[in-house]
N, C-alpha and C positions, 0 to 999 in steps of 0.2 A: 503495499499500500504506498502510495506517494506521501511523506511526509508533508506538516504543512507546513508554508513558510511563514519570516518571524511578522508580513504585512498580516498575513489571514490570522496571525493567532492576535494579534493587536484588534482588529475589526473582531472578532470572538469576545475578548474582553469589553472592548466601549459597546456591541450592542448587548451585553447581556446586564453590563449596569444600566441601560435605558430601560428594558422591560421592568426591574422592579422602579425606579423612578416615576415609570409612568401608572404602576399601583398604587405607589404610594400615594400621590398626585389626588387619584380618581377616588382614596378612600378619603383624604383631606377634604375635597369637594363635596362629600356624600354627608361627611360629619357637619361641616358648616349649614349646608342646605337642612338637613334635618334639626338643628338646634338654633339656629338665627332669631329666630319668636323668642326665645329665653334669654334672650340679654338685652339690654337696654338698650336706647334708639344710637345713644353717643357712640359706644363698644360695637353694634352694628355696622354704623357707619366707617369707625376705624377698621372692622375688619373684612368692610367690604373695600377701602381701599386698598387693602394688606392683599386680598384674594387678587384684584386688579394687576398688584404690582408684581405680587407673584406669577401669576397668569405668562404676563410679559417677560419674569424675570426665565421662568421655565422656557418657554418658548425660545428667548434668546441663548440659553444653554442650550436647547437641543440644535437648534441652527448652528452653535458655535460649531458643536460635536460633530453635526453633518458634513458640515464644510471645513472642517478640520480634518474630519477623515478623509474625502476625496484629494486634500491639496497635500497631506502628507503620503496619501496612499499614492501618488501621482509622483511625488517626490521622491519617497522612498523605492517605487519601482524605476522610475528614470536611472537613480542609484545602481541597483542590484542589476537593472536590467543585462548587463556584462557583465560575465562570472571571470573573473583571475582565474590565472594557475595556480594547483595547489603545489607542484614545484616547476623550477626555473633553472636548467645549466645551460652555461653560457662556454662552449668551447673553439676556442682560440690555439689549436696544435698548430706548429710548422704545416706540418706536412697535411694537412687538412683544410677545407674549405672555413673562413669561422664560421658556427654556427653558434644558432640557442634553442633551446629546445624547450617547449613548454608540456608539462602533464596537466590532464585534469583527471583523478582519478572516479571513480565509480560513485561513491557516497556522494562526493559534490557534483556531478554530472546527476545523479537522480534529485537532488535537491533544489536545482536549477531548472529540469526541466518545464518548458510551459505548455501548453495545450494552444495549439495554433487551429485545429477542427477537432469535428468529433475522435477522427481517422490520422491526425495529424499532431506530432510532437515536436518544437523546438526550442534548440538551445544556442546563444547567443555569447561567443567565448571573447576577450579582448587580453592582450600584452602587448607590454612594451620591451626595449633593449637597449644597453647601452651598446651593442655590437647591431651595425646596422646588416641588414638583409638586403636580397634584389631576388629573392624570389621567396615561397611558402608551400608546404608539402602539408598536408592535414591527410590525418588517418586516423582510425576507430577499431577498436576490439569490441567484440562481442562475443558471446558464448554460442549462440545460433549463427554458425556460416553458411547453413540453407539461404539465408535470403538475399536477393538480388542487389547487389553495388547498386544499381542506376536506380533505387527504390531512396535513394538517400540523395536529395539537396541539395546544394552547398550556395550562400553569399560570402564573397571575400571581398575586402578595399585596405588598401594600405596606407600612410603616409609618416614622412618624415615630420620631426619635430616641430612645432611651429605653423604647422599646415591646419587647414580645414579639411574633415574625410572628404571626396567626393562621391560619384556614384558608386555600388556595388558592379563586382566582378560575377556573375552567374557562373555555378561549374555543377556537378553530380560525382556520386560513387561511379569510378573508372575502375579500376583493380580490386581483386576480391581475394579473398584472401587464401585461397588453393593456389591463385597465380603469384603473391608472395608470401618467400620464408619469414616474413617478420608476424606472419602472423594477423594482419591489419586490411581493415580495408582501406585504401586508399582514392582521394577525389584528384583530378587531372592535378598537373602541376601549376601554382600561381607564379607570372614572373611579375615585376614591374615592369610598367608602361617605360621604353626608354631602356628599361635597366640600370635606373637610379635607386639610388640606395634608401631604403625609407627605414624605423624605427618602430612602428606602433601598427599592428592589424587588430580590426574586427573578422569575425566567420560566425555565420549562421549555419546553425546543419537542422536542416526538417527532416523528422525519418519517420516511418508507420508509428502508431500510438503502442504498446506493450513494448517496442523494442527496448531492453535494459543495456545501454552501453559499460563496459567494466572499464574503458580507459579512452580518450580521448589525447591524441598526441599533434602537437604542430610544429612542425622545424624550420626554422627561418637561417639560408645558408647566400652570404656574401661570394659571390662568381664574377667577382670584380678583380680583375690582374696586380697585384700590388707593384710589382716590379714589373718593368719592361713594358712593352707593346705589343698587343693583340697582331695590330695588323702586321708590321713587321715579321712578327712570328710564322702569320700562314703563311704571306710570301715566300719565305724560308725554307719553308717546310712542302711545297708542293712538289710531289714528283710524278714523273711519267715514264712509259715505257713503250718502244715499239710493237714488242711482243702483243699482238689481240687489240691494238690500236687503243692502247690502254690511255682513260684522258687524262686531264692533270686533276691529282688527288690532293690535299692537304692530308700529311700524315697526322697520326694522334697528338705529335708534339708539337703540331700549330697551334692549337688551339687547346692545347694541356693545362697550358697555365698553373697555379698553385694545389692542382688534384695531388694527389700522392706520388709522390717520386715510383714506389716500389707497383706504383696500379697501370703507370704507364706501358710496361708490358711486362703483366701479372703472371704469376707463378703457378696458375691454372691452367690445364691442358684444353684448348677451346676444338671443339668438334667440328672435323671438316664434311660439308655437304654435299652431296649432286643435286643440285636445285633445278627443281621444274618448273615455276613461276617468280616472278617478281611483284613484290607485294606492294605498293605504294602507299605511303601514309600522308598526314600533316601535323604536326606536331604540338597544335593548339596552343601557340605561343603568339606572340605578337605579331603582324607583321613589317617587313622590311625592318630589321630589328639594327640598331645604329653597330652593335658590334656583336655579331653571330657566331663568335666564339666563346663568349661571355653566355649566351645563352644555352649551346652544345654544354659548356660544362656543371650549368644549373642542372640539366638534362640528367646528365653523367650523375651527379650527386643523388639525385630524387631517386634514380633507377638504383642505384648502390644503396646509400647508406640510409636511405626508409623504405624502400619495397624491397632491398636486401637480395637482389640478383649481383654475377658477378660481375656485372660488366653494364655498359649504356645497350638499351635492348636493338637498337638499328644497324645493319651494317654501313648504311653510307646516310649521310644528313647532305643537304643542299639547298644555301640559302637565296634570299633572291635578286642576286646577281650574277648568279650562277655557279658559284663556289663548289664544291665537289670536295666532302669532308670525312675521311675515314671514320668511321662509329666503333664499331667493336672489336676488339683486339683482334689480326690475323696476321700472323709470322709468314703465310703464303698469298700474302692481299695479291698478286700478280695471276697466280696459278687459281686460285681455287676459292670457294663462299665457306666460311664458317656458319654454324646455328646459334642467330640471335635469340631475341626474347621481343617479340612483337606481334605474333600474329599468335598465340597459343597452339592450337594441333599443328598447324601450319609453318611455326616455324622450323622442322627440320627437312622440309621441302622448296624453301623459299629464302632470295633475298630482299632481305626489307629496307626499301628507299625511302625518307621522309624528306618532305618539303619544310623548313623553316615556317612558320604561321597559320592562319587559320582560318579556311575556306568554306566552313557552312554557314550558308544564310539564314538569320535568324540566332547564333549561335555567339557566346562570345569566349578571347576579345572580336571586338569590330571584326567582320569578314573582310577576304582583300579577294582580290585575283591573281592566282597564278602570273608570277612577272614571265614575259617569254625567256630572258636569259636562264632562269629556273628551269623552264622546259625543256629547254634546248641542253641543257646538263642531264636533266634527266632521262632525255634520246640518248647522248652518249653513254649514259652508267650503263642502261639496262642492254643496249645494243651491245659493250662491251663484252659484258658479262655473259650473253646469247651467243655472243659470235664463240667464245670459247667453247661453250658446252652443246653448240650445233642446235637450237631451238630457235624455232621458226615463231617468229613476234606476234604472228594473226592466227594462230595455232591454240587450241584448245588440251585440256588435261585435267587428270584428276587429281586434286589435292584437301586435304583431312574428310574427304570423302563427298567432295563435291566436283564434280564436272565445270571447270572453270576456263575460260581465255586465261593464256600464261603470266599475260599481264594487266592482274588485275586490281580491287584496293580492297585494303583491312576491311571496309563493309561486308566482302563477297565472304567472308571466310567467319566473323566474326558481327556479333551483333551491335552495331557502331554507326556512325555514319563519318566517320573517317573516311580515306581523305577527303572527307566533304562535299558538296555537289559542286562547288567550281572549279575544281581539279578533274571529280571522278566524272564528270561529263566529256573531258577532253580526253581521255583514257580510250576511245578510240582511235581519235588521232595518232595518241603517242604509240597505238599497234603500227600504223602506217607510218611513219616517220620511223621510227624501229628497224622494220620490213624494208625499206626502199634504201634505208643507209644515208636518211636526210637527216639532218640536224635541227634545221630548220623548225619552229614548231610552230603551230596552226595561229594565225595572226588575229583571229577571231574564234570565239567560241561558238562550241556546236550550236546547228539553229533548234530549237524544239518547236513542235508544231504546237504546243499550248506551254502554259506558265501555273505553275504548281504556288499557292501563296501559305505562307507559315499559319496552321489551325487559331484560332483564334474562340474563347482564351485562353491561353496559354501558360501556366499550369493550369490544370482544371479539374472540377468537379461536377458530375453529373453527364454534362454534356458540350460537346464544343463543334464547332464548324470549321470545316475545310473546304476553303474556296478554290477554283481555278478560270483557268478560261482558254478557250481552243481558237486555233487559227484557223480552223476549216472542220466539217462534220467531220468527228471518228466514233467507232467503237472507242468507252473511256471504261475503265472499271479501277475501283482504289481496294487495296489491302491495307489491311493491319498486321506487323508483325510485332512480337514481344522480342526480349533483348534476347534470348535464345535463338533468333532466327525463324521462331516458328510464324505461320499465319494463322492467327486467331478472328480473323472477321474480315468477309468483303464484304463490304457498306455500298457499294455502288457498281454495275456493270452494266450500260447501255450505250444502246449508240444516239451520240448528242450532237448536238447542232451547234455552230460556232458560236461562241459568244463568252459572257459569263456567269460560272454557276458556283452554286453552293450543294454541300451535302452537312446534314449532322447526322456526330455519331455519340450514341449513349452507351458508354461501354457495361455490358453484363457480366456479373462472376467473376471478374477480371480483379487483380490483385495492384495496388500502388503502384506506381514505376515508369518507368521508361518505355516510351512503345517508337515503332514509325509508323508511317502512313505511307504507301508508294502510288503511284498514278502509271498506269499502264497504257499503252498501244500496244498494234501488232509491232513497231521497230523504235519505242521509244520507252524510258521508265524514269522515273524522279522520283526519291525520297528524301521527307523530312524524321525531323524527330520532333514528340512532344511527350510532355509528363503531366502522366492522369494521377490523381488524389481522392481515395474513398472518401 
């Protein structure tokens, strides 16, 4: 049973005192009425005056209590709204990124949960540190690990000392305990805009009612370079080979910076793999970062020190200017790939290539379009690997139980919006570019004969509306998928006239969490994400 807060207990005390006061006032009033004729007129006048003053005083007392309760409740709730951590550790070892770790224990979490709706609870956390951070990792632990991470919705924001908080950045549970040796759920990595250093944050975590968190952990790491210049390091560490037309790639030393020297060439043995597919990702970080090397360090720190993985999950990363970075450690980079940690069961058959940025409309950080130079580098990277292995870029094959094009998106093998619609819709052209050997990316995005809008409201309870528009008469269907990739409903399937249309959907018998809605025709498909709360 949830404990009452101090505010709730104060209300009980005041209200329990109020009831006897009302009863006593009523008794005194009846006594005066019954006995007033027994007193002389002079006394009766004084009693009448006293009763009038008593009534005014009593009314004033009640109003004072009432408004005082409201004001004190509001002030106290404002003060108690943000829950400070039970434990704060500041870590500044020379061989690690400077880090601060905030921990909220089970009892603190339980006492500060608030009801947001009949089926959803929320807790708002706050933290400060003398050790600035450029990114935040948010994780939580619970005994029931069967709950899907997408059932947790987050809002995150941060500032530097002396500044005012701005808007929130939305996030959600992304990594399950089964995927993380830490045993925690983890949200998507939060990176400060432009990579500037902050020292204060606020985080709201919303979850299904009845969920009992055992611990919440927030880690802030400072990925800025302490000495030297990232751009010089990147230029000096580019290497290329004539074998298999290997493109120019920045090796790990170019972005490594102040990460542990012992992990640059770690002592674990990476697993060589024969790839059948290339899987394309986006990193869900700010578009066109001022310092891409810093962002990659931040991702490495999150993957290794928070998630508990051996190394950064991606095999390669590409920035908006088309610079290609080696990700996961691979001592035989020119000849073969190694197994990464980027797509679950598909890891053992695929090379993972991630573009820095966020390319999903309606998501945060603000979505962008993949830059031409980045797409050019993506074509070169995949083309190089496919030339080595003899894979035809427009062929298809089985991977993780799915028969898919050999160049596919993360969403094709996992229930995720990755690599974002703005990048995903370009994959047919990427396949064609790799197949023909051309390295010039398409100048325009694929033209779809329809437009799919973000559902509203979103998140939603009860009912939501999905709107779309057609350029021509088409047979259109709309399917709903859960985070496991299973189709849970088909809500529309008709030959539809050109123009704007709306379809309403009310989930029945479905759990709270993240769902995906996909509009399809004979030749095209588009998918977007939505969040449902029961």
